[in-house]
N, CA, C and O of each residue as an XYZ file, in Angstrom:
384
protein
N      11.031     -7.232     12.093
C      10.205     -7.555     10.388
C      11.091     -5.853      9.743
O      11.087     -4.654     10.022
N      11.632     -6.640      8.932
C      11.919     -5.652      7.988
C      11.523     -4.796      6.406
O      11.202     -5.445      5.411
N      11.620     -3.197      6.402
C      10.877     -2.846      5.385
C      10.265     -3.833      4.446
O       9.065     -3.672      4.221
N      10.731     -4.593      3.997
C      10.192     -5.361      3.165
C       9.589     -6.618      3.205
O       9.060     -7.454      2.473
N       9.879     -6.408      4.323
C       8.318     -7.685      5.513
C       7.348     -7.320      5.233
O       6.510     -8.112      4.804
N       7.056     -5.890      5.374
C       6.085     -5.123      6.277
C       4.853     -4.207      4.174
O       3.713     -3.816      3.926
N       6.197     -4.377      3.389
C       5.196     -3.746      2.692
C       5.524     -4.568      1.271
O       6.703     -4.429      0.944
N       4.761     -5.366      0.388
C       4.694     -6.310      0.090
C       4.178     -6.258     -1.317
O       4.314     -7.298     -1.963
N       3.577     -5.174     -1.944
C       3.995     -4.781     -3.099
C       2.542     -3.438     -3.595
O       1.363     -3.686     -3.342
N       2.872     -2.450     -4.118
C       2.012     -1.289     -4.529
C       1.096     -1.727     -5.527
O       1.289     -2.389     -6.546
N      -0.104     -1.151     -4.961
C      -1.455     -1.372     -5.855
C      -1.298     -0.560     -7.394
O      -0.621      0.466     -7.457
N      -1.759     -0.935     -8.211
C      -1.638     -0.176     -9.462
C      -2.936     -0.320    -10.213
O      -3.080     -1.097    -11.158
N      -4.235      0.785     -9.552
C      -5.081      1.124    -10.193
C      -5.772      1.770    -11.046
O      -5.213      1.337    -12.054
N      -6.181      2.136    -11.250
C      -6.349      4.016    -12.064
C      -6.851      4.861    -10.864
O      -6.537      6.046    -10.975
N      -7.410      4.615     -9.971
C      -8.062      5.596     -8.836
C      -6.780      5.411     -7.920
O      -6.807      6.374     -7.154
N      -5.674      4.632     -7.634
C      -4.140      4.735     -6.706
C      -3.046      5.379     -7.448
O      -2.023      5.825     -6.929
N      -3.461      5.402     -9.236
C      -2.331      5.963    -10.055
C      -2.714      7.317    -10.285
O      -2.026      8.161    -10.858
N      -4.216      7.522     -9.650
C      -4.428      9.068    -10.097
C      -4.191      9.799     -8.875
O      -4.443     10.984     -9.097
N      -3.786      9.604     -7.581
C      -2.715      9.644     -6.303
C      -1.974     10.432     -6.784
O      -2.025     11.661     -6.733
N      -0.950      9.503     -7.476
C       0.510     10.000     -7.272
C       0.730     10.954     -7.708
O       1.947     11.130     -7.773
N       0.019     11.952     -8.177
C       0.814     13.556     -8.575
C       0.300     14.589     -7.320
O       0.503     15.803     -7.361
N      -0.207     14.093     -6.509
C      -0.725     14.233     -5.153
C       0.098     14.215     -3.640
O      -0.010     14.659     -2.497
N       1.488     12.908     -4.952
C       2.298     11.523     -3.468
C       1.252     11.314     -2.341
O       1.228     11.755     -1.192
N       0.283     10.400     -3.105
C      -0.468      9.751     -2.078
C      -0.423      8.280     -3.208
O      -0.711      8.077     -4.388
N       0.141      7.425     -1.997
C       0.554      6.047     -2.319
C      -0.462      4.641     -1.894
O      -1.128      4.394     -0.888
N      -0.294      4.119     -2.777
C      -1.161      2.706     -1.900
C      -1.078      1.104     -2.226
O      -1.354      0.559     -3.295
N      -0.546      0.395     -0.804
C       0.633     -0.318     -0.845
C      -0.558     -1.712     -0.028
O      -1.411     -1.484      0.829
N      -0.286     -2.828     -0.532
C      -0.537     -4.095      0.290
C       1.025     -4.354      1.086
O       2.197     -4.660      0.872
N       0.184     -4.030      2.008
C       0.984     -4.835      3.613
C       0.526     -5.505      4.190
O      -0.656     -5.840      4.271
N       1.702     -5.921      4.870
C       1.555     -7.247      5.874
C       0.015     -6.840      6.497
O      -0.697     -5.837      6.456
N      -0.082     -8.240      7.113
C      -1.486     -7.934      7.879
C      -1.360     -7.871      9.654
O      -2.200     -7.716     10.541
N      -0.141     -8.038      9.651
C       0.057     -7.910     11.009
C       0.868     -6.785     11.731
O       1.246     -6.798     12.903
N       1.133     -5.415     10.419
C       1.604     -4.747     10.714
C       1.215     -3.510     10.931
O       0.726     -3.042      9.903
N       1.216     -2.534     12.097
C      -0.024     -1.097     12.116
C       0.582      0.356     11.436
O       1.356      0.475     10.486
N       0.134      1.097     12.024
C       0.223      2.358     11.232
C       2.067      2.864     11.065
O       2.698      3.344     10.124
N       2.454      2.470     12.473
C       3.948      3.281     13.112
C       4.733      2.327     12.148
O       5.831      2.767     11.807
N       4.428      1.277     11.717
C       5.629      0.218     11.094
C       5.487      0.792      9.713
O       6.501      1.324      9.263
N       4.713      0.784      9.171
C       4.008      1.342      7.909
C       4.924      2.416      7.452
O       5.767      2.282      6.565
N       4.651      3.652      8.236
C       5.138      4.759      7.965
C       6.501      4.791      8.360
O       6.872      5.946      8.563
N       7.647      3.667      8.596
C       8.732      3.556      9.802
C       9.144      2.872      8.087
O       9.969      3.526      7.449
N       8.692      1.894      7.578
C       8.913      0.793      6.189
C       8.852      1.917      5.104
O       9.770      1.810      4.291
N       8.143      2.798      4.918
C       8.191      3.138      3.968
C       8.936      4.308      3.621
O       9.130      4.835      2.525
N       9.378      4.661      4.966
C       9.884      6.045      4.965
C      11.758      5.310      5.101
O      12.564      6.181      5.427
N      12.157      4.389      4.958
C      13.399      3.233      5.363
C      13.594      2.650      3.668
O      14.605      2.257      3.085
N      12.506      2.759      3.311
C      12.677      2.063      2.036
C      13.088      2.834      0.879
O      14.045      2.659      0.125
N      12.041      3.861      0.882
C      11.794      5.266     -0.192
C      12.702      6.392     -0.442
O      12.889      7.038     -1.474
N      13.466      6.531      1.256
C      14.123      7.859      1.669
C      13.410      8.581      1.431
O      13.589      9.315      0.459
N      12.198      8.688      2.290
C      10.685      9.845      2.234
C      10.454     10.386      3.345
O      10.824      9.679      4.282
N       9.901     11.541      3.696
C       9.122     11.258      5.018
C       7.887     11.220      4.874
O       7.409     12.096      4.154
N       7.018     10.283      5.453
C       5.711     10.267      5.578
C       5.176     10.923      6.749
O       5.591     10.786      7.899
N       3.643     12.086      6.123
C       2.832     12.280      6.885
C       2.026     11.917      7.513
O       1.811     12.186      8.695
N       1.244     11.005      6.563
C       0.013      9.800      7.863
C       0.164      8.771      6.780
O       0.719      8.815      5.682
N      -0.468      7.873      7.387
C      -1.274      6.619      6.318
C      -2.500      5.927      7.463
O      -2.791      5.575      8.606
N      -2.808      6.062      6.318
C      -4.922      5.026      6.715
C      -4.475      3.552      6.324
O      -3.794      3.203      5.360
N      -4.854      3.035      7.000
C      -5.128      1.313      6.628
C      -6.656      0.700      6.644
O      -7.455      0.760      7.579
N      -6.839      0.110      5.383
C      -7.821     -0.560      5.063
C      -7.743     -2.335      5.559
O      -6.773     -2.982      5.165
N      -8.595     -2.882      6.246
C      -8.656     -4.636      5.889
C      -9.780     -4.917      5.694
O     -10.795     -4.779      6.378
N      -9.501     -5.535      4.230
C      -9.932     -5.860      2.938
C     -10.229     -7.290      3.231
O      -9.267     -8.021      3.465
N     -11.422     -7.781      3.250
C     -11.872     -9.362      3.436
C     -11.568     -9.721      2.261
O     -11.030     -8.954      1.462
N     -11.961    -11.288      1.928
C     -11.600    -11.685      0.909
C     -13.155    -11.987      0.492
O     -14.075    -12.172      1.288
N     -13.267    -11.996     -1.456
C     -14.654    -11.960     -1.841
C     -15.135    -13.586     -1.924
O     -14.278    -14.446     -2.129
N     -16.154    -13.845     -1.801
C     -16.770    -15.143     -1.772
C     -16.508    -15.602     -3.627
O     -16.706    -14.720     -4.464
N     -16.197    -16.596     -3.944
C     -16.098    -16.620     -5.315
C     -16.798    -18.108     -5.522
O     -16.960    -18.920     -4.610
N     -17.189    -18.306     -6.938
C     -17.589    -19.906     -6.971
C     -16.852    -20.215     -8.319
O     -16.604    -19.302     -9.106
N     -16.456    -21.710     -8.612
C     -15.664    -22.013     -9.626
C     -16.518    -23.495     -9.791
O     -16.287    -24.403     -8.993
N     -17.301    -23.627    -10.649
C     -18.211    -24.419    -10.712
C     -18.799    -24.916     -9.557
O     -19.605    -24.205     -8.958
N     -18.375    -26.624     -8.933
C     -18.803    -27.003     -7.708
C     -18.265    -25.868     -7.044
O     -18.941    -24.842     -6.961
N     -16.965    -25.948     -6.497
C     -16.162    -25.276     -5.216
C     -16.256    -24.018     -5.500
O     -15.977    -23.448     -6.555
N     -16.784    -23.470     -4.225
C     -16.803    -22.290     -3.927
C     -16.489    -21.885     -2.928
O     -16.879    -22.592     -1.998
N     -15.508    -20.370     -2.428
C     -14.670    -20.483     -1.233
C     -14.322    -18.775     -1.555
O     -14.844    -18.003     -2.359
N     -13.182    -18.570     -0.532
C     -13.216    -16.932     -0.414
C     -11.930    -16.613     -0.762
O     -11.096    -17.444     -0.402
N     -11.513    -15.637     -1.367
C     -10.464    -14.827     -1.811
C      -9.654    -14.681     -0.723
O     -10.212    -14.959      0.339
N      -8.383    -14.293     -0.637
C      -7.323    -14.176      0.371
C      -7.782    -12.856      1.195
O      -8.092    -11.979      0.389
N      -7.862    -12.622      1.934
C      -8.079    -10.983      3.058
C      -6.649    -10.467      2.802
O      -5.756    -11.311      2.881
N      -6.388     -9.494      2.575
C      -5.528     -8.514      2.882
C      -5.322     -6.884      3.638
O      -6.341     -6.301      4.009
N      -4.432     -6.455      3.761
C      -4.436     -5.509      4.366
C      -4.050     -4.291      3.576
O      -3.016     -4.482      2.936
N      -4.674     -2.864      3.401
C      -4.295     -1.629      2.345
C      -3.968     -0.399      2.975
O      -4.456      0.282      3.877
N      -3.131     -0.339      2.325
C      -2.495      1.371      3.390
C      -2.196      2.490      2.281
O      -1.459      2.477      1.295
N      -2.919      3.317      2.738
C      -2.564      4.973      1.746
C      -1.643      5.844      2.851
O      -1.691      6.076      4.059
N      -0.959      6.115      1.951
C       0.521      6.902      2.576
C       0.869      8.012      1.366
O       1.121      7.975      0.162
N       0.706      9.195      2.599
C       0.869     10.240      1.927
C       1.878     11.315      2.022
O       1.655     11.916      3.073
N       3.222     12.001      1.195
C       4.304     12.243      1.549
C       3.798     13.520      2.485
O       2.665     13.822      2.859
N       4.753     13.988      2.656
C       4.913     15.795      3.705
C       5.029     16.170      2.332
O       5.565     15.626      1.366
N       4.372     17.275      2.490
C       4.624     18.383      1.565
C       5.880     19.218      1.044
O       5.931     20.147      1.850
N       6.865     19.381      0.180
C       8.171     19.587     -0.376
C       8.621     17.934     -0.325
O       9.293     17.703     -1.330
N       8.487     16.878      0.409
C       9.516     16.037     -0.767
C       8.918     14.850     -1.743
O       7.877     14.204     -1.869
N      10.283     14.966     -2.385
C      10.629     14.390     -4.441
C       8.993     13.218     -3.491
O       8.367     12.891     -2.482
N       9.263     13.116     -5.234
C       8.242     11.582     -5.383
C       8.764     10.317     -4.842
O       9.713     10.380     -4.061
N       8.336      9.346     -5.112
C       8.629      7.931     -4.861
C       9.406      7.773     -6.913
O       8.816      7.909     -7.984
N      10.591      7.512     -6.662
C      10.681      7.582     -8.701
C      10.111      6.135     -8.849
O       9.747      5.928    -10.007
N       9.963      5.274     -8.166
C       9.457      4.040     -9.050
C       7.925      4.327     -9.924
O       7.492      4.090    -11.052
N       7.391      5.025     -8.574
C       5.399      5.315     -9.376
C       5.799      6.269    -10.195
O       5.133      6.042    -11.205
N       6.546      7.312    -10.437
C       6.958      8.172    -11.420
C       7.069      7.691    -12.757
O       6.463      8.278    -13.653
N       7.952      6.437    -13.058
C       8.551      5.436    -14.360
C       6.578      5.279    -14.481
O       6.144      6.233    -15.127
N       5.951      4.744    -14.215
C       4.555      4.227    -14.570
C       3.650      4.609    -14.987
O       2.887      4.076    -15.792
N       3.565      6.247    -14.176
C       2.091      7.379    -14.394
C       3.248      7.568    -15.911
O       2.953      8.346    -16.818
């Protein structure tokens, strides 16, 4: 897997955007990826040094639409913190 197979998309919520000044970023990542693979993928894709990675497996939520009911897809979320002195990721700077 390459870096773009591991990092699926960034999460753009109020809480995740509040961490950008402290260089904390949140991504939806492949469910098969582990912390080392996520760290390597972020470093390769954005040319930065990562201090730590925390991951969360998010369960699918139960939803009902009329008579039909089921669960939304499960996914894995990665919280990435960059090392001190690292430049910010330019993609996120344009959003804030």
